[in-house]
Structures are given as C-alpha cells and as structure tokens.
N, C-alpha and C positions, 0 to 999 in steps of 0.2 A: 326336377329344380326350379326353382321360382328367380325371376330374375326382376331385382328392386330399380327401380330407375332414381335415380338423386333430383331432388326438387319436386317430386309429386307427392302429394300428401294421400297416403294412405292410413288405415286405423294401424297399420303393424309400425308403419314410422311414427306413428303420433306416439304410441307406446314406448317404443325405444329413445327417446328423448331425453339428455341428459341434463340436469336441476343445475342452473345457475343461479348464484349464491349475490345478492345484492348488496354492496356496502355502499351505505351514505357517506360524502365527504367528513362529516361531522363525527361520522362513528368512529373514522380511522386514525389511530394516535402517532404523530410524526413526532420523532425525537432526534431534536437536532441540536447538537453541540453549541454554544454562544459563540460568537466570532472572535470574542477574545481569548477563548481554549485553543483554538484552532491558532489562529495567529501564536499564542504563547509555544503550543507546541511547535509551530514551524520554526520559530526562534530557536526553544533549544535543540533541537535537530542540528538546525546550522552551526551552533555553537560547538557542538560535539562533534561535528565533521570539520570546524576548524579548529578546534582545539586537538585533536587527530593528527591535521596535519603538520600543527604547530610541535609536537610530540618528533613526527618524524624528521621533521626539519632539524631540531634540536639535538637526536640523536644522529643524523648524519653528519652537522657538524663536530660532533664531540669524538665519533670514530675517526673522523677525517683529522682531527688534532691529535688523536691517541697514535696514529699511525705516523703523524707527522713528527711527532717528540721521538718515537722510537726509530727512527730513519736517522733523525739527527744524533740519537744517543750512538747508533751503529757506526754513525759515520765519524764521531770525534772520540770514539772511546778504542 
C-alpha cells in the first residue's frame, strides 16, 4: 500500500490533476433585466395584492349586509 501526502509534488500527483477552465470577464454574457421592467413587475405584484385584498373586503361587507338584511326580515316578518 502506498501512502501519498498532500502538498508534496510527485509524478503521480502531477498526472492526476484536474483541468481548470479559465473564463475571461468579457467572454461571460450576463443577462440583466432593465431596471424599469423590474420596477414594473414589482408594481404589478403590489397592485394584484391590493386588488385581492379589496375584493376580500368587498365580499366580507356584502356578506355582512346580506346577513343583516336576513335578520331584519326574520325579525319584522
């Protein structure tokens, strides 16, 4: 059995090296969304949330009105 120490250069260590690919800064294409699009997406998301909450409030008020109307009808009929 052969014991290999880390950090010591031997012929066997030199042969078993892993190849490293060098990528230059200019070769990498970075795709960024324009700032306006990101802002528009955030605004759209906020509007959707606000619309949902407004719908829930409207439904709750309508349900409460219907229940009150039914209670008054039962009371006076």
